[in-house]
C-alpha angles and dihedrals in degrees: 000000000000090000091051092052091046091052090049091051092051091048092052090052091050092047091050090055091048093048092049089056091047091050090049089051091048089050090051090051091050091051091050089050092049091049090051090050090048091053091048093049093048090051090050090048092054092046094051093045093048092047093052093043090052090053092048092048090051090052091048090053091050089050090050091051091051092048091051092048091048091048091054092052091046093051091048092052093046091052092053090046093053100039109019138071126263089255092054090048091051093050092046093051091048093050093048095054097086090049093049091046089053091050090050092049092050090049090053092049091047095050090051088062092054117112127166108236133193137174124228137165116237104206117208118224106270089222089065093047098047108025093146142342094201141304138261116226129193104212117199119202127174113270119242089229113101136163132208112209115247092239091052091052090048094051092041093232105186118244113238109244124217116260113271116205113205103153145006128228119200114238109169148308116261112256105234091187105210096345116106123217119205108160119006106183102160130047134170142154133233111217111307101314116048126064115194128188135167129219117213093196102047091034094228141128114218131202129205129182131234090280090056090249116148112246113167148331141215123221118225134202094222141039111276117209112176137003134200133181116231103236116251093016140082091234127103131192122218132194129214125218093207102037133063096229142075124231126218119214130198100222095189095054091028096225137122119261127187130329122225124201116231109202117278102312137092113254122236127161115027131187129175128207129181090273109023148028118224117205126186118215136208093250102057099272135121118213117208111208134180118243090272092056099256113145110247098175144331129237115211107208116223117242091357123115095149125100116271109243100195140352134204129176123218124223089253091057097257115140124225120197137172133218134156107339097331143085118208132191123201137173120254086265093055098256114144119256101171144329124215129200134148139178085241092054120073134169101009113224135159124013128205130180125206128215091266092058096254115147122223118196127188122221112203100194095032087050095217145099118240118206115211136182119244087264093055101258116144112246101173146337107238135193106012091159130067092026127117120174094327115197109182142358145179140188128238116254093263091042090238094120137037124206117204130189094228138183094034091315094302093119140019114232124202121216132183113228121219 
């Protein structure tokens, strides 16, 4: 135990040094960005100033031309006045009138183009420019150190093993009474007694009780794609395939809460943990939000520009996601852990993880569930029968049952796990 704590302490020290370097690098990038913005603004300032000065200089030249023309006419009239007769003065004034009228007209036109200009810098609130350069998270994972009490070892009390799923047995399809399902793409469970699933075609969220009996539904104004319960709460978060926001739901009162916009991309797979919400986008990115929906950071997926079908987060913080015919696993920093594909696995869909760290992935077109280890090795291909174009699935809290959006999402099938 002492060794474990010492190793943890050393690791924290090393991680602090690493993070300090990363913050310094982030600061350097911010300074470079500010210098680039400064250069851009100074260039814009020079361009605007030169443009306005050119206009003013052109107006000054036009004014000078009018003054010179007026001066010529004035000198001509004064000469006639001083040296000519009254008749010559009369004729000269009469002949100058069209010229003077033209000068006056040009002066009028010129003054109409006059505007008083000034330059000023409109500073944006620095809080809007630099809201954040990142975040520091303290991630807690269960320690590998454990202890079995002496009395327990003496009495040979058996240790409870984690549930091992090796096969599925079909039980029944949920009776939706008069409600019609057309495209269930997201399914989750609250505790041990409420099953929730969303239908992208009918635009509804449905609720069933602990006996898998349909109870109620909520109508939506958009197409829901995936849904996930925030652990330890009665709140769920739902994504929309056609809208760039997530929707929070009060599962106890069964009513919609607030919407939160997520950048400029439709939202696909969504998964909630006790600290964060992970949202897959249409452009190969995963947004990491806090539990209020504020973006903390963004993970750019390497060699992925396709929409992220579904997401699930492992207990060690690794992130699994599906797209096309593949399942990928990355660290919380976006570094690859493994990729899984198989000729027997097509159109990767929903992902679930059991309490032993095994990963279950649903293949829509292969109509099967592949069970993988946490390192991406295939353990077994489960449930080849009783499946038709499945779209999403989830386990019960005790992993004794599995609920699958079956038959293209037009029904929810219940299976017993063994």
